[in-house]
C-alpha positions as a Python dict, from the first residue, in 0.01 Angstrom:
ca = {
    (1, 'M'): (0, 0, 0),
    (2, 'K'): (-13, -417, -51),
    (3, 'F'): (-39, -635, 275),
    (4, 'I'): (-33, -1012, 325),
    (5, 'A'): (-225, -1153, 616),
    (6, 'E'): (-168, -1491, 765),
    (7, 'I'): (-478, -1621, 970),
    (8, 'N'): (-567, -1893, 1188),
    (9, 'V'): (-905, -2043, 1305),
    (10, 'M'): (-955, -2278, 1501),
    (11, 'P'): (-1230, -2438, 1691),
    (12, 'H'): (-1286, -2334, 2034),
    (13, 'K'): (-1112, -2540, 2330),
    (14, 'A'): (-1426, -2628, 2489),
    (15, 'L'): (-1595, -2814, 2168),
    (16, 'L'): (-1491, -3178, 2053),
    (17, 'D'): (-1274, -3172, 1750),
    (18, 'P'): (-1315, -3515, 1587),
    (19, 'Q'): (-1065, -3493, 1337),
    (20, 'G'): (-814, -3345, 1562),
    (21, 'K'): (-919, -3665, 1794),
    (22, 'A'): (-870, -3932, 1514),
    (23, 'V'): (-537, -3832, 1431),
    (24, 'G'): (-410, -3762, 1772),
    (25, 'N'): (-566, -4131, 1841),
    (26, 'S'): (-318, -4224, 1510),
    (27, 'M'): (-15, -4089, 1681),
    (28, 'P'): (86, -4425, 1872),
    (29, 'N'): (60, -4651, 1570),
    (30, 'L'): (350, -4411, 1387),
    (31, 'G'): (529, -4466, 1739),
    (32, 'L'): (496, -4106, 1841),
    (33, 'T'): (340, -4204, 2206),
    (34, 'T'): (430, -3853, 2369),
    (35, 'I'): (156, -3648, 2119),
    (36, 'S'): (-116, -3593, 2264),
    (37, 'S'): (-420, -3294, 2217),
    (38, 'V'): (-406, -3269, 1822),
    (39, 'R'): (-643, -2973, 1727),
    (40, 'I'): (-689, -2939, 1371),
    (41, 'G'): (-821, -2583, 1195),
    (42, 'K'): (-758, -2385, 902),
    (43, 'H'): (-456, -2150, 776),
    (44, 'I'): (-542, -1895, 538),
    (45, 'T'): (-321, -1649, 340),
    (46, 'M'): (-440, -1365, 197),
    (47, 'E'): (-290, -1047, 22),
    (48, 'L'): (-508, -726, 13),
    (49, 'E'): (-453, -367, -31),
    (50, 'A'): (-516, -121, 222),
    (51, 'S'): (-401, 269, 291),
    (52, 'D'): (-225, 140, 622),
    (53, 'E'): (-152, -118, 861),
    (54, 'N'): (-471, -23, 1054),
    (55, 'D'): (-698, -65, 731),
    (56, 'A'): (-545, -396, 669),
    (57, 'K'): (-610, -537, 983),
    (58, 'G'): (-977, -433, 983),
    (59, 'K'): (-1051, -563, 681),
    (60, 'V'): (-900, -894, 770),
    (61, 'D'): (-1088, -859, 1093),
    (62, 'I'): (-1460, -805, 894),
    (63, 'A'): (-1323, -1132, 663),
    (64, 'C'): (-1283, -1303, 989),
    (65, 'K'): (-1600, -1223, 1130),
    (66, 'K'): (-1814, -1256, 834),
    (67, 'L'): (-1643, -1548, 606),
    (68, 'L'): (-1360, -1719, 729),
    (69, 'A'): (-1473, -1839, 1035),
    (70, 'N'): (-1803, -1942, 1240),
    (71, 'L'): (-1785, -1766, 1560),
    (72, 'I'): (-1986, -1969, 1769),
    (73, 'M'): (-1780, -2265, 1710),
    (74, 'E'): (-1414, -2114, 1607),
    (75, 'S'): (-1200, -1842, 1720),
    (76, 'Y'): (-943, -1685, 1495),
    (77, 'D'): (-608, -1480, 1493),
    (78, 'F'): (-404, -1288, 1238),
    (79, 'L'): (-68, -1107, 1138),
    (80, 'V'): (-61, -897, 898),
    (81, 'S'): (265, -763, 750),
    (82, 'E'): (340, -516, 423),
    (83, 'V'): (458, -675, 132),
    (84, 'K'): (781, -462, 90),
}
C-alpha cells in the first residue's frame, strides 16, 4: 500500500528561535502589529510503501527520530494517510 506522510518539525518552545524572532520583529514594518510569537520550523512531505497504516507510522517515526528531527532541539508530529 502507498501512503503519504505530512511531517512538521519545530524547535522546542523553551529554545530561542532566531529566525522566528527576526520574522516576528519585522511584522510591524508590514503593518501587521497584531502578529507575535512567530516560530519557524520545517514541513516535510514523503510518500512511502507499507503493509498498513501502523507500519507506515512506524517507518515515519523512525525517519523523524533518526534523520529528520534533532530531538535535542526539535519536536515533531505527523499525519499519515493512504494514497487512494
